[in-house]
C-alpha positions as CSV (number, residue, x, y, z in Angstrom):
1,M,53.3,32.8,186.0
2,K,54.8,36.2,185.2
3,R,53.7,35.8,181.6
4,F,50.2,35.1,182.7
5,F,50.0,38.2,184.8
6,Q,51.4,40.3,181.9
7,W,48.7,38.8,179.7
8,L,46.0,39.5,182.3
9,G,47.3,43.1,182.8
10,A,47.1,43.7,179.1
11,K,43.4,42.5,179.1
12,V,42.1,44.3,182.2
13,L,44.3,47.2,183.1
14,W,42.6,49.7,180.8
15,I,39.2,48.9,182.4
16,A,40.5,49.1,185.9
17,G,42.4,52.3,185.2
18,W,39.4,53.9,183.6
19,V,37.1,52.9,186.5
20,L,39.6,54.3,189.1
21,C,40.2,57.5,187.2
22,R,36.5,58.2,187.0
23,T,36.4,58.3,190.8
24,L,39.1,60.9,191.2
25,R,38.4,64.6,192.0
26,V,41.0,66.6,190.1
27,T,41.6,70.3,189.9
28,V,43.0,71.4,186.6
29,V,45.4,74.4,186.6
30,N,46.4,76.4,183.6
31,A,43.9,74.4,181.4
32,P,43.6,76.7,178.4
33,P,46.7,75.5,176.5
34,A,45.9,71.9,177.2
35,A,42.3,72.3,176.2
36,G,43.3,72.5,172.5
37,A,45.3,69.3,172.4
38,G,42.5,67.4,170.8
39,K,41.2,70.1,168.5
40,S,41.8,70.1,164.7
41,G,45.0,71.9,163.8
42,T,46.3,72.2,167.4
43,R,49.3,70.0,168.3
44,Y,51.5,69.7,171.3
45,V,54.4,67.5,172.5
46,I,53.2,66.7,176.0
47,A,55.8,65.6,178.6
48,F,55.2,64.1,182.1
49,W,57.3,62.1,184.4
50,H,57.2,58.3,184.3
51,G,56.3,58.0,188.0
52,S,53.2,60.1,187.7
53,M,52.0,59.0,184.3
54,F,48.9,57.1,185.5
55,F,46.4,59.9,185.4
56,A,48.2,61.8,182.7
57,W,47.6,59.0,180.2
58,Y,44.0,58.8,181.2
59,V,43.2,62.5,180.9
60,H,44.7,62.8,177.4
61,R,42.9,59.8,175.9
62,S,40.8,60.1,172.7
63,Q,42.6,63.3,171.7
64,R,44.4,62.2,168.5
65,I,47.7,61.7,170.4
66,A,50.6,59.4,169.6
67,A,52.3,57.8,172.6
68,L,55.9,56.5,172.9
69,V,56.0,53.2,174.8
70,S,59.0,51.0,175.4
71,R,59.5,47.7,173.6
72,S,59.8,45.8,176.9
73,K,57.3,43.1,178.1
74,D,55.9,45.6,180.7
75,G,55.5,48.1,177.8
76,E,53.1,45.6,176.2
77,I,50.7,46.1,179.1
78,L,50.8,49.9,178.8
79,A,50.6,49.7,175.0
80,S,47.5,47.6,175.2
81,T,45.9,50.1,177.6
82,L,46.7,53.1,175.5
83,K,45.3,51.5,172.3
84,H,42.0,50.9,174.2
85,W,42.2,54.6,175.1
86,R,42.6,55.5,171.4
87,Y,46.2,56.5,171.4
88,E,48.4,55.9,168.3
89,V,51.1,53.8,170.0
90,I,54.8,54.1,168.9
91,R,57.1,51.4,170.3
92,G,60.7,52.3,171.2
93,S,62.9,54.2,173.6
94,S,66.1,56.2,173.8
95,S,68.1,53.0,174.6
96,R,66.4,50.5,172.2
97,G,65.1,51.5,168.8
98,G,65.8,55.1,169.5
99,G,66.5,56.3,166.0
100,E,63.5,54.6,164.5
101,A,61.3,55.8,167.4
102,M,62.4,59.4,166.8
103,D,61.5,59.2,163.1
104,L,58.1,57.7,163.9
105,M,57.4,60.4,166.6
106,T,58.3,63.1,164.1
107,E,56.1,61.6,161.4
108,A,53.2,61.3,163.8
109,V,53.4,65.0,164.7
110,L,53.8,66.1,161.2
111,G,50.9,63.9,160.3
112,G,48.6,65.9,162.6
113,H,48.9,64.1,166.0
114,S,50.0,65.5,169.3
115,L,52.7,63.4,171.0
116,A,52.8,62.3,174.7
117,V,56.2,61.2,176.1
118,T,57.6,60.2,179.6
119,P,61.0,61.8,179.1
120,D,62.7,59.9,182.0
121,G,61.4,56.5,180.8
122,P,61.5,53.7,180.4
123,R,64.4,53.0,182.7
124,G,65.4,56.4,184.2
125,P,67.3,57.9,185.8
126,R,64.3,59.3,187.6
127,L,63.4,63.0,186.8
128,E,66.1,63.3,184.2
129,M,64.8,64.4,180.8
130,K,66.1,62.7,177.7
131,M,66.4,64.7,174.5
132,G,63.5,63.0,172.5
133,A,60.6,65.3,173.4
134,V,62.8,68.4,172.9
135,R,64.1,67.3,169.5
136,V,60.6,66.4,168.2
137,A,59.2,69.7,169.3
138,Q,62.1,71.5,167.6
139,K,62.1,69.5,164.4
140,T,58.3,69.9,163.9
141,A,58.0,73.5,165.2
142,T,55.4,72.2,167.7
143,P,55.0,73.7,171.2
144,L,56.2,71.6,174.1
145,L,53.7,71.3,177.0
146,L,54.8,70.1,180.4
147,C,52.3,68.3,182.6
148,A,52.2,67.1,186.2
149,A,49.5,65.1,187.9
150,R,49.7,64.4,191.6
151,F,47.3,63.1,194.3
152,R,46.9,63.2,198.1
153,H,48.3,60.1,199.8
154,P,48.9,57.9,196.7
155,I,50.1,54.3,196.8
156,V,53.8,54.5,196.0
157,L,55.5,51.4,194.5
158,R,59.0,50.4,195.2
159,S,60.2,50.9,191.6
160,W,63.0,53.0,190.1
161,D,60.5,55.8,189.3
162,G,58.6,55.7,192.6
163,F,55.4,55.0,190.6
164,E,52.3,56.5,192.1
165,I,48.8,55.1,191.9
166,P,46.0,57.4,193.2
167,R,43.6,55.9,195.8
168,P,39.9,55.7,194.8
169,F,38.0,59.0,195.3
170,S,41.2,60.9,196.2
171,R,41.8,64.6,195.4
172,G,44.5,65.6,193.0
173,V,45.9,68.4,190.8
174,L,46.6,68.4,187.1
175,L,49.0,71.2,186.4
176,Y,50.2,72.4,183.0
177,S,53.0,74.8,181.9
178,D,52.6,77.4,179.3
179,P,53.6,76.2,175.8
180,I,57.3,76.2,175.2
181,T,58.8,76.9,171.8
182,V,62.2,75.3,171.1
183,D,64.4,77.5,169.0
184,T,65.2,75.8,165.7
185,S,68.6,77.3,165.6
186,L,69.8,75.4,168.7
187,N,72.1,72.5,168.4
188,G,74.8,70.6,170.3
189,E,75.6,72.2,173.7
190,S,73.0,75.0,173.2
191,L,70.3,72.4,172.6
192,D,71.4,70.4,175.6
193,S,71.3,73.5,177.7
194,E,67.7,74.1,176.6
195,R,66.9,70.5,177.5
196,R,68.3,71.0,181.0
197,R,66.3,74.2,181.4
198,I,63.1,72.4,180.4
199,E,64.0,69.5,182.7
200,A,64.2,72.0,185.6
201,M,60.9,73.5,184.7
202,L,59.2,70.0,184.7
203,V,60.8,69.2,188.1
204,D,59.5,72.5,189.5
205,L,56.0,72.0,188.0
206,D,55.9,68.5,189.5
207,S,56.9,69.8,192.9
208,K,54.2,72.5,192.7
209,A,51.6,69.9,191.7
210,R,52.6,67.7,194.7
211,E,52.3,70.6,197.1
212,M,48.9,71.7,195.7
213,A,47.6,68.1,195.9
214,A,48.7,67.8,199.5
215,A,46.9,71.0,200.4
216,S,43.7,70.1,198.5
């Protein structure tokens, strides 16, 4: 039965997600840096938390973006959805296939794609940034762009990430950071310190987006 629902999800989720997202009323904040993500010659490494990824995946569709998706069976559903939304899907994670995934992400960015990553996925801990997005941004000299999408009164699932699904026709906020350049000279502890700094920035950005959505 579980396998059937996974198959069904892979077939229809992209349609259901597209229809739902078309009903949402979203205010975009700090749009200029994000507006160039799909333009020729402009690349970003875009990072957003796993629990709020629903609208973030939708809004960046069809923009010549590669997406890192786990090799799990649940990841198959997301991978199928993102392929329909014209992402270049890379399978792997920090815990399974990490080295290979890092190489593929780097190759995708050097090949002209932007990259979208949920840095606390696929298993958490929640709101703790793994190193992948930071390293790819550093190795490819590509700006890192943080993104937070939150909505009023979402449906919150009982999952490790507190996954949120916006209700139809709800109001929300899509908030971007300014582009972040990761110094190529950083390594070891200094690079990990930079990762922690960027993690705190994304936590703060997400908190601001939630407050703005609640007030909208």
